[in-house]
Backbone as a ProteinNet text record, in pm:
[ID]
protein_1_A
[PRIMARY]
MNENVLAAIDVGSSKICTLVAEATPDEDLRVLGIGITPADGVKKGMVDNIQGATAAISESIERAERSSGTKIVSAYVNISGNHATSLNNRGTSTIPGKQRPIAEEDIERALEGARDMSLPTNREVLHSIARFFVVDGQEQVTDPVGM
[TERTIARY]
6140.6	6187.6	6337.6	6415.2	6558.8	6583.7	6688.9	6715.9	6749.5	6788	6815.8	6690.7	6577.9	6452.8	6368.3	6318.4	6237.3	6100.2	6000.5	5866.4	5818.1	5744.4	5686.2	5541.1	5454.9	5313.9	5274.8	5213.3	5162.4	5011.4	4950.1	4803.9	4751	4689.4	4635.8	4484	4425.3	4279.4	4228	4312.2	4267.3	4322.1	4440.4	4497.7	4592.5	4613.3	4709	4821	4945.7	5060.3	5154.2	5193.5	5292.4	5408.8	5528.8	5649.2	5743.2	5802.4	5903.9	6032.6	6140.2	6269.2	6380.6	6491.8	6607.8	6722.4	6789.6	6907.2	7024.5	7087.7	7200.1	7330.6	7438.2	7565.8	7617.3	7583.1	7626.4	7526	7438.6	7342.5	7234.8	7205.7	7090.3	6974.5	6856.9	6742.1	6699	6669.6	6619.2	6476	6381.4	6240.1	6214.4	6156.5	6124.3	5978.8	5891.5	5750.3	5668.5	5549.8	5457.2	5316.8	5235.4	5093.6	5015.5	4922.8	4841.9	4695.9	4619.3	4474.2	4404.9	4280.2	4203.2	4184.7	4190	4169.9	4022.3	3996.8	3861.5	3870.8	3779	3778	3873.2	3931.9	4024.2	3980.4	3963.1	3927.1	4015.3	4082.6	4170.6	4271.8	4324.9	4425.9	4373.1	4243.6	4183.1	4104.2	4120.9	4044.4	3902.2	3805.6	3665.3	3585.5	3649.5	3587.8	3701	3718.2	3832.1	3829.9	3712.5	3705.8	3747.9	3700.3	3736	3883.9	3937.5	4080.2	4167	4129.5	4204.1	4204.9	4090.4	4082.7	4168.1	4164.1	4243.5	4391.3	4432.8	4575.4	4620.1	4540.2	4573.8	4586.7	4497.6	4501.7	4627.5	4663.3	4786	4908.4	4913.1	5025.2	5031.7	4917.6	4916.1	4963.2	4923.2	4967.3	5118.6	5172	5316	5392.3	5336.6	5401.6	5403.7	5292.3	5287.9	5383.9	5384.2	5469.7	5618.2	5653.4	5795.1	5842.7	5747.5	5784.1	5837.5	5799.1	5848.9	5731.5	5747.7	5649	5685.5	5593.6	5616.8	5582.9	5681.5	5659.7	5665	5722.4	5724.2	5736.1	5693.6	5695.5	5701.2	5753.4	5745.7	5612.9	5537.8	5404.2	5394.4	5337.6	5314.9	5164.6	5117.1	4979.2	4985.6	4942.4	4949.3	4809.5	4805.3	4678.7	4697.8	4592.1	4600.4	4625.9	4604	4623.5	4772.2	4856.6	5001.2	5073.7	5148.6	5221.3	5364.1	5447.3	5583.9	5610.6	5692.5	5728.1	5880.3	5933.9	6076.3	6087.2	6180.4	6204.3	6353.5	6397.2	6538.8	6556.7	6668.5	6705.8	6849.8	6886.2	7023.6	7085.1	7215.9	7291.5	7417	7433.4	7547.3	7655.5	7779.4	7894.2	7964.5	7957	8013.8	8162.7	8200.1	8340.9	8408.5	8332.8	8390.7	8515.5	8509	8627	8645.6	8549.9	8561.5	8495.1	8526.8	8462.4	8314.5	8237.4	8096.5	8084.6	7997.1	7974.7	7835.5	7814.2	7684	7573	7602.6	7501.7	7459.3	7550.8	7517.5	7421.3	7445	7357.5	7217.1	7210.9	7082.1	7006.8	7076.2	7013.6	6953	7023.5	6972.5	6850	6854.8	6742.7	6619.8	6640.7	6529.3	6466.6	6548.5	6496.9	6414.6	6456.6	6382.4	6248.6	6244.1	6119.3	6020.5	6068.5	5984.5	5913	5794.4	5717.2	5570.6	5501.3	5358.3	5281.2	5199.3	5114.2	4971.4	4875.5	4735.7	4717.3	4615.9	4594.7	4567.1	4521.6	4493.3	4614.3	4730.8	4854.4	4961.4	5052.3	5167	5284.5	5404.1	5526.3	5544.4	5549.8	5573.5	5721.6	5800.5	5945.3	6009.7	6137	6211.1	6339.6	6378.2	6498.4	6584.6	6708.7	6802.4	6846	6817.9	6856.7	7001.4	7042.9	7182.1	7203.4	7327.5	7364	7438.2	7434.5	7509.4	7607.9	7736.2	7838.8	7918.1	7911.6	7985.6	7961.1	7834.8	7799	7821.2	7887.4	7909.2	7785.1	7713.6	7589.8	7616.8	7514.2	7514.8	7615	7648.1	7735	7651.1	7698.1	7619.8	7651.4	7774.3	7813.1	7909.4	7856.6	7942.8	8016.6	7995.3	8061.7	8213.7	8280.4	8425.3	8474.2	8385.1	8427.3	8447.7
-1085	-1127.4	-1092.9	-1188.7	-1172.4	-1061.9	-981.8	-871.2	-920.4	-1046.2	-1101.7	-1155.7	-1154.8	-1205.8	-1089.3	-1102.3	-998.2	-1056.2	-968.9	-1007.9	-911	-963.1	-879.4	-923	-825.1	-852.6	-787.7	-865.3	-814.3	-817.3	-700.9	-690.3	-673.4	-777.7	-772.2	-782.1	-770.8	-778.3	-921	-1018.2	-1157.9	-1234.9	-1197.9	-1269	-1177.7	-1217.8	-1151.9	-1252.3	-1213.6	-1303.1	-1241.4	-1323	-1281.6	-1377.8	-1325.2	-1406.2	-1370.7	-1471.2	-1451.5	-1512.9	-1435.8	-1484.8	-1440	-1512.6	-1481.8	-1442.5	-1331.6	-1290.9	-1378.4	-1443.4	-1531.9	-1451.1	-1506.6	-1433.8	-1393.8	-1471.4	-1436.9	-1348.6	-1284	-1184	-1241	-1368.1	-1427.4	-1428	-1462.7	-1477.8	-1624.1	-1674.2	-1809.5	-1797.8	-1848	-1838.9	-1931.4	-1874.4	-1950.4	-1995.1	-1913.3	-1947.6	-1850.1	-1894.9	-1809.1	-1826.5	-1725.4	-1731.3	-1666.7	-1740	-1688.5	-1705.4	-1598	-1602.4	-1529.7	-1568.2	-1491.9	-1348.7	-1255.4	-1113.7	-1092	-1008.6	-967	-818.2	-741.6	-599.1	-516.2	-574.6	-501.3	-520.9	-409.5	-415.3	-317.3	-366.6	-284.7	-205.2	-271.2	-208.4	-111.5	-94.3	-1.7	-79.1	-40.4	-103.4	-49.3	-140.9	-97.2	-154	-238.7	-292.5	-316.3	-223.3	-228.9	-351	-393.8	-512.7	-637.3	-652	-767.7	-768.3	-652.2	-642.5	-672.1	-617.8	-641.2	-789.1	-855.1	-996.7	-1080.3	-1048	-1124	-1104.5	-982.6	-956.2	-1025.3	-1016	-1082.5	-1232.2	-1293.7	-1438.3	-1475.6	-1396	-1421.6	-1414	-1316.4	-1300.5	-1420.5	-1459.7	-1574.4	-1701.2	-1722.4	-1841.1	-1837.9	-1721.4	-1708.8	-1730.3	-1680.5	-1701.6	-1850.6	-1919	-2063.7	-2139.4	-2103.4	-2169.7	-2151	-2032.7	-1999.2	-2021.5	-2035	-2044.5	-1913.9	-1803	-1669.5	-1578.1	-1488.5	-1385.3	-1262.9	-1216.5	-1098.7	-973.7	-884.4	-759.4	-638	-655.1	-548.4	-613.8	-539.1	-596.3	-485.5	-521.1	-435.9	-468.4	-366.4	-388.3	-329.4	-405.9	-358.3	-354.2	-237.6	-221.3	-148.9	-215.7	-151.5	-109.7	-24.8	23.1	159.1	212.2	341.6	457.2	436	543	562.6	467.1	479.7	494.4	601.2	624.4	665.8	657.7	707.4	820.7	911.3	1025.3	1041.9	1084.6	1120.1	1270.9	1318.3	1461	1481.8	1603.4	1629.8	1749.8	1750	1860	1899.3	2018.7	2064.5	2121.6	2120.8	2181.8	2240	2370.6	2437.6	2461.8	2430.2	2459.1	2577.8	2696.1	2817.9	2803	2831.6	2831.8	2696.3	2591.3	2456.4	2453.7	2524	2539.6	2426.1	2336.6	2227.4	2101.3	1987.5	1862.9	1862.2	1777.9	1762.3	1700	1759.6	1710.5	1650	1578.2	1515.6	1619.6	1740.2	1847.7	1890.1	1886.4	1921.6	1818.3	1692.9	1584.4	1604.9	1632.2	1651.5	1770	1878.1	1995	1958.4	1879.3	1835.9	1744.9	1655.6	1565.7	1642.7	1741	1825.6	1898.2	1948.4	2015	1919.8	1794.7	1696.9	1662.6	1663	1631.7	1747.3	1868.3	1988	2000.2	1942.9	1950.1	1974.8	2033.3	2059.3	1930.9	1894.9	1776.4	1816	1744.8	1769.6	1749.8	1810.5	1803.9	1663.5	1574.2	1437.2	1344	1399.9	1322.1	1369.3	1279.1	1316.8	1227.7	1276.1	1199.6	1102.3	972.4	872.1	857.5	850.6	844	879.4	908.4	941.5	859.1	823.7	741.8	810.1	835	893.5	782.8	800.8	700.3	718	842.3	871.7	1020.8	1061.4	1202.2	1238.7	1367.4	1420	1521.6	1502.2	1593	1647.9	1779.3	1844.9	1774.6	1737.7	1674.8	1523.3	1468.2	1322.5	1258.9	1178.4	1116	982.8	933.8	801.4	790	900.1	894.8	842	736.2	677.9	739.6	785	845.5	960.8	1083.8	1196.9	1259.2	1211.5	1273.1	1263.7	1378.9	1385	1420	1424	1457.2	1606
5013.6	4881.5	4871.2	4832.5	4812.1	4708.5	4727.2	4634.6	4493.4	4477.8	4345.3	4277.6	4349.8	4295.3	4246.4	4124.4	4060.7	4028.7	4030.8	3989.7	3882.8	3787.7	3681	3659.6	3640.2	3616.8	3484.3	3396.8	3269.4	3275	3275.1	3281.7	3140.4	3089.3	2953	2954.7	2838.7	2827.9	2835.4	2801.5	2805.5	2925.2	2973.1	3088.6	3166.2	3291.5	3380.3	3404.1	3375.6	3392.9	3497	3594.3	3692	3683.8	3676.6	3666	3779.1	3840.7	3943.4	3890.5	3892.4	3841.8	3936.2	3926.8	4006.6	3914.7	3946.3	3870.3	3913.2	3816.2	3846.5	3845.3	3902.5	3905	3766.6	3662.6	3526.9	3454.3	3532.8	3483.9	3391.9	3405.2	3338.6	3437.1	3388.3	3475	3475.8	3594.8	3609.3	3659.2	3582.1	3619.7	3738.4	3844	3963.2	3965.7	3906.4	3906.1	3825.3	3786.5	3711.5	3764.6	3741.4	3774.9	3662.1	3604.4	3491.8	3529.1	3512.3	3536.1	3422.8	3395.7	3296.6	3346.2	3255.7	3293.1	3321.6	3418.9	3449.6	3479	3427.1	3455.4	3374.1	3268.5	3182.4	3038.5	2967.1	2823.5	2748.4	2645.5	2561.3	2644.7	2748.7	2832.2	2935.4	2942.5	3038.6	3143.2	3269.2	3376.5	3369.9	3356.3	3352.9	3470.7	3550.6	3671.3	3771.3	3862.5	3953.3	4041.8	4088.3	4174	4096.7	3972.6	3892	3858.2	3822.3	3789.3	3911	4026.8	4149.9	4184.9	4174	4205.3	4110.5	3980.3	3882.9	3904.1	3931.5	3955.9	4084.4	4189.2	4316.5	4298.8	4224	4199.4	4121.1	4021.1	3943.4	4032.8	4120.3	4213.8	4308.2	4364.4	4456.1	4387.5	4264.1	4190.6	4166.9	4134.2	4113.5	4243.5	4353.4	4483.9	4518.9	4499.6	4527.2	4435	4308.9	4210.2	4240	4289.2	4312	4454.5	4548.3	4688.2	4742.9	4681.7	4716.7	4746.2	4842.8	4871.7	4788	4704.5	4620.3	4700.4	4716.9	4788.7	4696.8	4576.7	4477.5	4341	4238.8	4104.3	3999.6	3884.5	3766.6	3701.1	3662.8	3608.2	3468.5	3377.8	3240.9	3215	3177	3133	3000.2	2894.9	2763.8	2719.9	2621.1	2569.6	2504.2	2447.2	2380	2476.2	2603.8	2701.6	2736	2700	2725.2	2591.9	2576	2452.7	2484.4	2384.1	2402.1	2303	2343.5	2261.2	2262.9	2152.5	2147.4	2154.2	2234.4	2247.3	2267.6	2263.5	2283.2	2374.7	2444.1	2530.2	2499.3	2537	2511.1	2637.4	2638.5	2745.7	2681.4	2692.7	2630.6	2733.5	2695.7	2780.9	2717.2	2779.5	2720.3	2690.9	2569.7	2529.9	2532.5	2560	2565.5	2653.2	2767.1	2852.6	2951.9	2958.4	3055.7	3001.5	3059	3015.8	3056.3	2992.2	3025.5	3163	3245.5	3382.8	3394.6	3500.8	3527.3	3529.9	3579.8	3586	3444.9	3349.8	3211.9	3152.8	3184.6	3139.3	3197.3	3327.6	3392.9	3333.3	3301.7	3239.2	3103.8	3024.6	2894.4	2913.1	3009.8	3034.4	3082.9	3168.1	3214.2	3095.9	3005	2885.4	2799.4	2790.4	2710.7	2775.8	2908.4	2979.7	2975.2	2949.7	2951.1	2817.1	2809.4	2684.9	2716.4	2621.4	2639	2614.4	2710.3	2699.6	2728.4	2672.8	2709	2860.3	2916.6	3061.7	3110.6	3023.9	3065	3044.5	3017.6	2999.1	3094.6	3130.1	3211.1	3175.4	3205.2	3180.4	3296.5	3264.9	3368.5	3395.5	3289.4	3304	3172.3	3179.4	3058.1	3053.4	2934.7	2913.4	2809.7	2845.4	2749.1	2652.8	2525.4	2425.7	2384.5	2362.2	2327.7	2338.7	2325.7	2331.3	2202.8	2168.1	2055.1	2113.9	2087.7	2139.7	2022.2	2001	1892	1757.1	1731.9	1605.6	1603	1701.7	1708.8	1771.7	1691.5	1739.4	1806.2	1874.2	1937.5	2051.7	2118.6	2236	2352.3	2417.1	2526.7	2661.9	2683.2	2810.6	2785.1	2775.4	2741.3	2858.9	2980.6	3095.8	3076.7	3092.1	3078.7	2939.8	2843.2	2705.2	2691.6
[MASK]
+++++++++++++++++++++++++++++++++++++++++++++++++++++++++++++++++++++++++++++++++++++++++++++++++++++++++++++++++++++++++++++++++++++++++++++++++++

């Protein structure tokens, strides 16, 4: 698969959708192909029949490959349901005496602090995304490195 070609799979309770698109030089996406199949083995975002879900996902991928003329080797996958939730948290990083500009290590320390939260044993952090930073009371800073 060309590095400019992306694949995405949406696993829903009623259908499985696979989309293949190409990133254009002007940073748009051009759809190359799609594959849609009825969902099997998925109820309310939860897999309840692994064989049925696997077959439905595989069929959706094959249809998208035929439609696009592309072999899918990796994909972004979306599975929604009550088992997946998002949480907002915050982390801090103190620079003693404000004697130097903010460094990448300071950012990483703050992000690690935000990821460090108590979760039930049946939950885990899949990924974290920094929404913004606050520097000396200034909110909505997108890139504080060097400040």
